[in-house]
Backbone atoms as SQL, in Angstrom:
CREATE TABLE atoms (id INTEGER PRIMARY KEY, chain TEXT, resi INTEGER, resn TEXT, atom TEXT, x REAL, y REAL, z REAL);
INSERT INTO atoms VALUES
  (1, 'A', 1, 'MET', 'N', 28.187, -3.445, 45.813),
  (2, 'A', 1, 'MET', 'CA', 28.004, -3.832, 44.419),
  (3, 'A', 1, 'MET', 'C', 26.744, -3.161, 43.867),
  (4, 'A', 2, 'ASP', 'N', 26.882, -2.494, 42.772),
  (5, 'A', 2, 'ASP', 'CA', 25.770, -1.738, 42.173),
  (6, 'A', 2, 'ASP', 'C', 25.111, -2.585, 41.089),
  (7, 'A', 3, 'SER', 'N', 23.796, -2.767, 41.169),
  (8, 'A', 3, 'SER', 'CA', 23.081, -3.589, 40.179),
  (9, 'A', 3, 'SER', 'C', 22.416, -2.741, 39.105),
  (10, 'A', 4, 'ALA', 'N', 22.591, -1.434, 39.140),
  (11, 'A', 4, 'ALA', 'CA', 21.931, -0.541, 38.183),
  (12, 'A', 4, 'ALA', 'C', 22.271, -0.857, 36.732),
  (13, 'A', 5, 'PRO', 'N', 23.541, -1.122, 36.373),
  (14, 'A', 5, 'PRO', 'CA', 23.815, -1.447, 34.963),
  (15, 'A', 5, 'PRO', 'C', 23.060, -2.686, 34.486),
  (16, 'A', 6, 'TYR', 'N', 22.902, -3.660, 35.367),
  (17, 'A', 6, 'TYR', 'CA', 22.171, -4.872, 34.981),
  (18, 'A', 6, 'TYR', 'C', 20.688, -4.584, 34.793),
  (19, 'A', 7, 'GLU', 'N', 20.157, -3.716, 35.669),
  (20, 'A', 7, 'GLU', 'CA', 18.748, -3.349, 35.538),
  (21, 'A', 7, 'GLU', 'C', 18.517, -2.584, 34.233),
  (22, 'A', 8, 'ASP', 'N', 19.442, -1.694, 33.900),
  (23, 'A', 8, 'ASP', 'CA', 19.335, -0.963, 32.636),
  (24, 'A', 8, 'ASP', 'C', 19.382, -1.929, 31.455),
  (25, 'A', 9, 'GLN', 'N', 20.267, -2.904, 31.560),
  (26, 'A', 9, 'GLN', 'CA', 20.392, -3.898, 30.496),
  (27, 'A', 9, 'GLN', 'C', 19.100, -4.710, 30.372),
  (28, 'A', 10, 'ASP', 'N', 18.503, -5.049, 31.512),
  (29, 'A', 10, 'ASP', 'CA', 17.231, -5.776, 31.495),
  (30, 'A', 10, 'ASP', 'C', 16.135, -4.938, 30.845),
  (31, 'A', 11, 'LEU', 'N', 16.125, -3.641, 31.152),
  (32, 'A', 11, 'LEU', 'CA', 15.124, -2.756, 30.551),
  (33, 'A', 11, 'LEU', 'C', 15.321, -2.650, 29.041),
  (34, 'A', 12, 'VAL', 'N', 16.572, -2.565, 28.615),
  (35, 'A', 12, 'VAL', 'CA', 16.862, -2.491, 27.178),
  (36, 'A', 12, 'VAL', 'C', 16.398, -3.766, 26.491),
  (37, 'A', 13, 'MET', 'N', 16.699, -4.917, 27.099),
  (38, 'A', 13, 'MET', 'CA', 16.286, -6.200, 26.519),
  (39, 'A', 13, 'MET', 'C', 14.757, -6.307, 26.470),
  (40, 'A', 14, 'ALA', 'N', 14.094, -5.902, 27.547),
  (41, 'A', 14, 'ALA', 'CA', 12.633, -5.954, 27.587),
  (42, 'A', 14, 'ALA', 'C', 12.034, -5.030, 26.534),
  (43, 'A', 15, 'SER', 'N', 12.634, -3.860, 26.365),
  (44, 'A', 15, 'SER', 'CA', 12.153, -2.915, 25.362),
  (45, 'A', 15, 'SER', 'C', 12.312, -3.490, 23.958),
  (46, 'A', 16, 'ARG', 'N', 13.459, -4.116, 23.699),
  (47, 'A', 16, 'ARG', 'CA', 13.684, -4.733, 22.389),
  (48, 'A', 16, 'ARG', 'C', 12.696, -5.866, 22.133),
  (49, 'A', 17, 'GLU', 'N', 12.482, -6.692, 23.149),
  (50, 'A', 17, 'GLU', 'CA', 11.540, -7.804, 22.993),
  (51, 'A', 17, 'GLU', 'C', 10.131, -7.293, 22.738),
  (52, 'A', 18, 'SER', 'N', 9.758, -6.230, 23.441),
  (53, 'A', 18, 'SER', 'CA', 8.431, -5.643, 23.249),
  (54, 'A', 18, 'SER', 'C', 8.279, -5.086, 21.835),
  (55, 'A', 19, 'ALA', 'N', 9.304, -4.389, 21.363),
  (56, 'A', 19, 'ALA', 'CA', 9.260, -3.834, 20.005),
  (57, 'A', 19, 'ALA', 'C', 9.224, -4.950, 18.971),
  (58, 'A', 20, 'GLN', 'N', 9.995, -6.009, 19.216),
  (59, 'A', 20, 'GLN', 'CA', 10.008, -7.136, 18.282),
  (60, 'A', 20, 'GLN', 'C', 8.644, -7.820, 18.253),
  (61, 'A', 21, 'HIS', 'N', 8.025, -7.957, 19.421),
  (62, 'A', 21, 'HIS', 'CA', 6.692, -8.575, 19.478),
  (63, 'A', 21, 'HIS', 'C', 5.671, -7.708, 18.735),
  (64, 'A', 22, 'ALA', 'N', 5.717, -6.403, 18.953),
  (65, 'A', 22, 'ALA', 'CA', 4.785, -5.497, 18.268),
  (66, 'A', 22, 'ALA', 'C', 4.980, -5.579, 16.759),
  (67, 'A', 23, 'SER', 'N', 6.229, -5.625, 16.326),
  (68, 'A', 23, 'SER', 'CA', 6.521, -5.744, 14.894),
  (69, 'A', 23, 'SER', 'C', 6.008, -7.073, 14.347),
  (70, 'A', 24, 'SER', 'N', 6.172, -8.126, 15.113),
  (71, 'A', 24, 'SER', 'CA', 5.702, -9.449, 14.691),
  (72, 'A', 24, 'SER', 'C', 4.180, -9.474, 14.556),
  (73, 'A', 25, 'VAL', 'N', 3.498, -8.864, 15.503),
  (74, 'A', 25, 'VAL', 'CA', 2.029, -8.798, 15.451),
  (75, 'A', 25, 'VAL', 'C', 1.584, -8.010, 14.221),
  (76, 'A', 26, 'GLN', 'N', 2.251, -6.895, 13.961),
  (77, 'A', 26, 'GLN', 'CA', 1.910, -6.075, 12.799),
  (78, 'A', 26, 'GLN', 'C', 2.186, -6.836, 11.503),
  (79, 'A', 27, 'ASN', 'N', 3.317, -7.515, 11.431),
  (80, 'A', 27, 'ASN', 'CA', 3.638, -8.295, 10.236),
  (81, 'A', 27, 'ASN', 'C', 2.612, -9.396, 10.001),
  (82, 'A', 28, 'GLU', 'N', 2.164, -10.042, 11.057),
  (83, 'A', 28, 'GLU', 'CA', 1.155, -11.094, 10.929),
  (84, 'A', 28, 'GLU', 'C', -0.163, -10.507, 10.433),
  (85, 'A', 29, 'ALA', 'N', -0.513, -9.322, 10.915),
  (86, 'A', 29, 'ALA', 'CA', -1.743, -8.665, 10.454),
  (87, 'A', 29, 'ALA', 'C', -1.644, -8.334, 8.962),
  (88, 'A', 30, 'TYR', 'N', -0.486, -7.827, 8.534),
  (89, 'A', 30, 'TYR', 'CA', -0.285, -7.539, 7.108),
  (90, 'A', 30, 'TYR', 'C', -0.355, -8.822, 6.284),
  (91, 'A', 31, 'ARG', 'N', 0.278, -9.890, 6.783),
  (92, 'A', 31, 'ARG', 'CA', 0.274, -11.161, 6.067),
  (93, 'A', 31, 'ARG', 'C', -1.155, -11.676, 5.908),
  (94, 'A', 32, 'GLN', 'N', -1.940, -11.575, 6.972),
  (95, 'A', 32, 'GLN', 'CA', -3.324, -12.034, 6.927),
  (96, 'A', 32, 'GLN', 'C', -4.138, -11.198, 5.938),
  (97, 'A', 33, 'ALA', 'N', -3.947, -9.886, 5.965),
  (98, 'A', 33, 'ALA', 'CA', -4.682, -9.008, 5.046),
  (99, 'A', 33, 'ALA', 'C', -4.308, -9.308, 3.595),
  (100, 'A', 34, 'LEU', 'N', -3.020, -9.499, 3.328),
  (101, 'A', 34, 'LEU', 'CA', -2.589, -9.825, 1.966),
  (102, 'A', 34, 'LEU', 'C', -3.128, -11.175, 1.519),
  (103, 'A', 35, 'SER', 'N', -3.183, -12.115, 2.442),
  (104, 'A', 35, 'SER', 'CA', -3.713, -13.436, 2.117),
  (105, 'A', 35, 'SER', 'C', -5.192, -13.344, 1.737),
  (106, 'A', 36, 'GLU', 'N', -5.946, -12.568, 2.497),
  (107, 'A', 36, 'GLU', 'CA', -7.368, -12.389, 2.185),
  (108, 'A', 36, 'GLU', 'C', -7.546, -11.686, 0.842),
  (109, 'A', 37, 'LEU', 'N', -6.744, -10.670, 0.592),
  (110, 'A', 37, 'LEU', 'CA', -6.817, -9.945, -0.677),
  (111, 'A', 37, 'LEU', 'C', -6.471, -10.862, -1.846),
  (112, 'A', 38, 'ALA', 'N', -5.431, -11.665, -1.676),
  (113, 'A', 38, 'ALA', 'CA', -5.041, -12.605, -2.735),
  (114, 'A', 38, 'ALA', 'C', -6.166, -13.597, -3.007),
  (115, 'A', 39, 'GLY', 'N', -6.834, -14.055, -1.961),
  (116, 'A', 39, 'GLY', 'CA', -7.958, -14.971, -2.137),
  (117, 'A', 39, 'GLY', 'C', -9.093, -14.323, -2.910),
  (118, 'A', 40, 'GLU', 'N', -9.399, -13.085, -2.573),
  (119, 'A', 40, 'GLU', 'CA', -10.469, -12.373, -3.279),
  (120, 'A', 40, 'GLU', 'C', -10.102, -12.147, -4.747),
  (121, 'A', 41, 'LEU', 'N', -8.849, -11.775, -4.994),
  (122, 'A', 41, 'LEU', 'CA', -8.404, -11.574, -6.379),
  (123, 'A', 41, 'LEU', 'C', -8.469, -12.872, -7.170),
  (124, 'A', 42, 'TYR', 'N', -8.106, -13.980, -6.537),
  (125, 'A', 42, 'TYR', 'CA', -8.162, -15.280, -7.202),
  (126, 'A', 42, 'TYR', 'C', -9.601, -15.610, -7.597),
  (127, 'A', 43, 'VAL', 'N', -10.532, -15.397, -6.679),
  (128, 'A', 43, 'VAL', 'CA', -11.943, -15.687, -6.966),
  (129, 'A', 43, 'VAL', 'C', -12.434, -14.830, -8.129),
  (130, 'A', 44, 'GLU', 'N', -12.108, -13.539, -8.115),
  (131, 'A', 44, 'GLU', 'CA', -12.555, -12.656, -9.196),
  (132, 'A', 44, 'GLU', 'C', -11.929, -13.051, -10.532),
  (133, 'A', 45, 'ALA', 'N', -10.651, -13.392, -10.522),
  (134, 'A', 45, 'ALA', 'CA', -9.991, -13.819, -11.766),
  (135, 'A', 45, 'ALA', 'C', -10.597, -15.125, -12.269),
  (136, 'A', 46, 'TYR', 'N', -10.897, -16.040, -11.361),
  (137, 'A', 46, 'TYR', 'CA', -11.506, -17.317, -11.734),
  (138, 'A', 46, 'TYR', 'C', -12.884, -17.084, -12.353),
  (139, 'A', 47, 'LYS', 'N', -13.692, -16.233, -11.699),
  (140, 'A', 47, 'LYS', 'CA', -15.029, -15.941, -12.231),
  (141, 'A', 47, 'LYS', 'C', -14.938, -15.308, -13.614),
  (142, 'A', 48, 'ASP', 'N', -14.024, -14.357, -13.782),
  (143, 'A', 48, 'ASP', 'CA', -13.861, -13.683, -15.068),
  (144, 'A', 48, 'ASP', 'C', -13.446, -14.680, -16.149),
  (145, 'A', 49, 'THR', 'N', -12.508, -15.557, -15.819),
  (146, 'A', 49, 'THR', 'CA', -12.050, -16.569, -16.780),
  (147, 'A', 49, 'THR', 'C', -13.179, -17.520, -17.152),
  (148, 'A', 50, 'MET', 'N', -13.946, -17.949, -16.170),
  (149, 'A', 50, 'MET', 'CA', -15.061, -18.863, -16.448),
  (150, 'A', 50, 'MET', 'C', -16.129, -18.181, -17.302),
  (151, 'A', 51, 'GLN', 'N', -16.449, -16.931, -16.995),
  (152, 'A', 51, 'GLN', 'CA', -17.447, -16.211, -17.788),
  (153, 'A', 51, 'GLN', 'C', -16.970, -16.035, -19.224),
  (154, 'A', 52, 'HIS', 'N', -15.696, -15.724, -19.401),
  (155, 'A', 52, 'HIS', 'CA', -15.140, -15.585, -20.748),
  (156, 'A', 52, 'HIS', 'C', -15.231, -16.916, -21.497),
  (157, 'A', 53, 'ALA', 'N', -14.871, -18.001, -20.824),
  (158, 'A', 53, 'ALA', 'CA', -14.929, -19.324, -21.461),
  (159, 'A', 53, 'ALA', 'C', -16.365, -19.680, -21.830),
  (160, 'A', 54, 'LEU', 'N', -17.309, -19.395, -20.947),
  (161, 'A', 54, 'LEU', 'CA', -18.712, -19.700, -21.243),
  (162, 'A', 54, 'LEU', 'C', -19.224, -18.878, -22.421),
  (163, 'A', 55, 'ARG', 'N', -18.845, -17.595, -22.489),
  (164, 'A', 55, 'ARG', 'CA', -19.259, -16.773, -23.631),
  (165, 'A', 55, 'ARG', 'C', -18.657, -17.314, -24.929),
  (166, 'A', 56, 'THR', 'N', -17.386, -17.722, -24.858),
  (167, 'A', 56, 'THR', 'CA', -16.720, -18.266, -26.047),
  (168, 'A', 56, 'THR', 'C', -17.411, -19.536, -26.511),
  (169, 'A', 57, 'TYR', 'N', -17.662, -20.460, -25.582),
  (170, 'A', 57, 'TYR', 'CA', -18.325, -21.714, -25.951),
  (171, 'A', 57, 'TYR', 'C', -19.754, -21.468, -26.425),
  (172, 'A', 58, 'SER', 'N', -20.433, -20.520, -25.789),
  (173, 'A', 58, 'SER', 'CA', -21.798, -20.202, -26.196),
  (174, 'A', 58, 'SER', 'C', -21.816, -19.677, -27.627),
  (175, 'A', 59, 'ALA', 'N', -20.862, -18.818, -27.953),
  (176, 'A', 59, 'ALA', 'CA', -20.788, -18.283, -29.319),
  (177, 'A', 59, 'ALA', 'C', -20.496, -19.404, -30.311),
  (178, 'A', 60, 'ARG', 'N', -19.606, -20.307, -29.952),
  (179, 'A', 60, 'ARG', 'CA', -19.291, -21.429, -30.843),
  (180, 'A', 60, 'ARG', 'C', -20.505, -22.325, -31.039),
  (181, 'A', 61, 'TRP', 'N', -21.222, -22.595, -29.950),
  (182, 'A', 61, 'TRP', 'CA', -22.398, -23.458, -30.055),
  (183, 'A', 61, 'TRP', 'C', -23.479, -22.791, -30.902),
  (184, 'A', 62, 'SER', 'N', -23.620, -21.473, -30.750),
  (185, 'A', 62, 'SER', 'CA', -24.617, -20.750, -31.551),
  (186, 'A', 62, 'SER', 'C', -24.264, -20.819, -33.025),
  (187, 'A', 63, 'LEU', 'N', -22.979, -20.657, -33.351),
  (188, 'A', 63, 'LEU', 'CA', -22.546, -20.771, -34.747),
  (189, 'A', 63, 'LEU', 'C', -22.771, -22.182, -35.259),
  (190, 'A', 64, 'SER', 'N', -22.479, -23.148, -34.426),
  (191, 'A', 64, 'SER', 'CA', -22.637, -24.549, -34.817),
  (192, 'A', 64, 'SER', 'C', -24.113, -24.864, -35.055),
  (193, 'A', 65, 'ASP', 'N', -24.983, -24.361, -34.187),
  (194, 'A', 65, 'ASP', 'CA', -26.422, -24.595, -34.348),
  (195, 'A', 65, 'ASP', 'C', -26.946, -23.926, -35.611),
  (196, 'A', 66, 'SER', 'N', -26.444, -22.734, -35.945),
  (197, 'A', 66, 'SER', 'CA', -26.939, -22.036, -37.136),
  (198, 'A', 66, 'SER', 'C', -26.497, -22.759, -38.406),
  (199, 'A', 67, 'HIS', 'N', -25.343, -23.423, -38.393),
  (200, 'A', 67, 'HIS', 'CA', -24.900, -24.190, -39.561),
  (201, 'A', 67, 'HIS', 'C', -25.754, -25.440, -39.744),
  (202, 'A', 68, 'HIS', 'N', -26.156, -26.059, -38.647),
  (203, 'A', 68, 'HIS', 'CA', -26.985, -27.264, -38.734),
  (204, 'A', 68, 'HIS', 'C', -28.412, -26.933, -39.169),
  (205, 'A', 69, 'ALA', 'N', -28.879, -25.750, -38.819),
  (206, 'A', 69, 'ALA', 'CA', -30.247, -25.369, -39.159),
  (207, 'A', 69, 'ALA', 'C', -30.371, -25.007, -40.638),
  (208, 'A', 70, 'ALA', 'N', -29.287, -24.610, -41.247),
  (209, 'A', 70, 'ALA', 'CA', -29.340, -24.152, -42.643),
  (210, 'A', 70, 'ALA', 'C', -29.490, -25.258, -43.638);
């Protein structure tokens, strides 16, 4: 009885599992990088929105103060 076909099949399965694991590791690395980038973009967008709101309110308060002073 020759076991060579089974050994070849085992090698093919091991190769597929190894490739799948490598792909999974790479996908996880991409997911982590995208998550970090999304977090950084969120912080920058939040800061920009807050600065815009503060400038808007500051301008309104300045106008309001100038009307009261007159």
